[in-house]
N, C-alpha and C positions, 0 to 999 in steps of 0.2 A: 504569710508571702509566697509560700512553697504553692498555697491553694490560688492565690493570685492569678501565678506565671502559668499556672494548669489551668484553668478557665481561659487566658487567651491565646495559648494555643491549641486550646478544645478549641474555637470558635474558629482562628485562621485554619486549622486543618479541616474543621468541618465547610468553610468555606470552598476554598481549595479544592476540596473533593467533590463538593456540589457543581463547582464550575466544569472538574471532570466528570461529572456523570450527564450531565447536562452536553457538553461536547461529546462524547459516544452515544445519546441521543441523536444528536446532531447527523453523526458519521452513520447510523444504523440506515437513520431516517433514506439519507442517501444511496444508501446501498440497496435497499428494498425498495426505493423509486426507480433504481434502474433495474434491477428483474424484473420488476411486476412492467417498466414502458420498451427496455429493452431489450430481454432474454437474456443472456449470457454476454454481457457487451464486454466487449474487448478481450477475449477467447484466444490469445493467439498461437497457446503450446498445446501440444497433441499429448505430449507425456504427460503433464497437470493439468490436465481442460479445466479442472473446477475452479481454476485460479485465475477465476474471473477476476474484472474489476466489481461486478456487483456483490458478488464473495466475498471476498478480500475485504469490502468495507463493511458489509454485516459482520464476518469476523469479527476486524478489528472494534467494529460498533460496540459489537457486544460482551467484548472483553475489558474495555475499558468502563461501561458502566456495571461491570461486576466490580472489578476494585474500587471504581468512586463507590458506588456503594458499601462496601468493606469500609470504606476510609469514613465514610458520612454516620453510619450506625456506629461504627467504632470509635468514633471521636467525640458526638454528642451523647455516647451513652458511656465512657467513661470504659470500655469492657476491652480489659489486657489483651485476650484472646482473638477478640476481630483485629486490632489492633497489630498484632504480632500476625495474625492471616493475611493483614493486608501489607504489611515490610516485607513479609518471605515471598510473598506473589510477585510486589514491584521489583526486588533483588531477582530473583529468578528471571519476571521479562529486562529487564537491565542488561544480565550476564547474557543471557540468549541474544540480544541483539549485541551486544559487543563480542563476541562469539561468532556470529553472521557474519558481520564489517571485517573481522580478520579475515576469516576465511575469503571474503569477495575476492579482498587484495591479494592474499598469499596463491589464490587457485585464478587471478583473473583474467590469463589468457587461455586458459580449458573451457571457463566457463563464458567466455567470449564465443569462440568454438563450438561447443556446445547449443550455445542460446543460435546460433547460427543455422547449425543445423537442422533444430528443431525447428524454429520457423519453418525452412523447407521444407520438411516433411508435411508441415499443417498446410501448405500450400493446395494440395491434393484435396482437402476438405472445400474448399471456397467455391460457394455456389452453391453446395450439397443440401439435399433436406435435411433440416434441425441445425445446421450449423451457421443459422444467421448474424451471431455471435460474431465468429471470426469473420465469417465477408463482410459484417458493416467496421466492424474493426479496419481491417485492410483497405477498405472503399475510403473511410478518414485518413487512415496515417499515407495512404498513397495523394490523398487531394490537398488535405493541408501539408505535409512534406516536401510537393511535387517530387515526388520518386517513385520508384516503380520496382516492385521483387526484391527480396533478403540482400542477395549480392549483385541483381544484374536483371534486366528486363527478360533476359530468358531464361529466368526459372521460371516463368510462366509457361513454356513452349511445352515441356514435360508433360505438364499440367492437362492443356489444351489438343498437345500433339500434332500443332501446325503454328506458325509465326502467328499468333496472336497473346494477345495481353489483357486484361481486364476495362471498363470503359475508364474507371478511376485513376489508370493510365495516362489517358490524354491529355493534350499540353491544353487544346478547347476539346470540351465534355461533348459531346454530342451522341446518342444509340448506336452502338457499333463501332465506334471509334478505331476500338482497339483491335479490325480488323484490318485498318489503314496498315499502311507504309511505317518501321521502326521513325522515320522523322519525325510523327505526329504524335510520339510519346516521349515523355520523362524517363531521361536515360539515370539519372541519380538513384545510385543504390540509397533505400528504404534503412536499411541498419544502420548503414554508414552517417545518413540521413539524423536519422537519432540520438544518437549518440555523442554526433555533432552537437545537436540543439542542446542534450544533458550538459558535454563540458561547458557551453555557452554560461548553459544554467547552472554552473558548480557553484558559484556563490550563495544564492536562492537558496539551491538542493543543501549547503551545509549551515547554511542557519537556521534551515528548518530544523536540520538533525541537531543542530546544538540547542534548539529551542526544545525540542523533544527530552533530548539529556538531562535538559537544566531541572523542571517540568518533573522526571524522575526523580532525582535527585534532592530537590524542594518535599517530593514526597514521603522520599524513602525520611531524611532528615526530620520532618514535622512529627512524624507514625513514631520513630525509633525517641525523637525528645519526650513525648507524649504519653511512650510507655515507661519510660523509664519514672518518670512524674507521677503517673500512677502508681508505678510500682511501689513510688518514695513516700508514696500518701497514703496510699494502703498500711504500708509498714508504719509511719509512725503514729494512723489512727488506731493500729495494731492495740 
């Protein structure tokens, strides 16, 4: 009976981690594609320039693949060391995520203020050589969210040292339209627009977060259950 139970858990865990590993491959592939085709896409922070969408996806994909690989091999080989390594690594990731969420809500106002200041500091690199990722990101955000600047369209005046904004701020896009009067530009601040969009889609974000937590909890449960079963089986046959 114990052996049959172990076999059932073994294949369930293997399938679970195989899907986990394949998901990591997909995320890694998207990250590499973004890095190759878009450069440092969506790099808006001057304090953390490496936190581009491409780099984050590549890092997440690699991490998921390593965790999934440990789980697959540990399950199929019934290897106690690999199962325990999988459990510990997944547990560390889970705890770090929980700590990050708690710190985010505890220092929400400070993070909000820091993010705005950091984004404003990054505007000076817009259109400069070697910063195509930041330039493309701001152009996409301002066009899609119909906004201009971080907190106001005047954020761009310091960059250009004149009353001018990027062409992506224009109500109707045309070349050099950013040189026209303010009446032809979007007035909404991008930071508030993006923040409002996130709040409106909070349910989707919450569901996604809960799914991630559920997957990790299932992984932890599978790993510990199988580890205990392997230990019991080894003890029984010893």
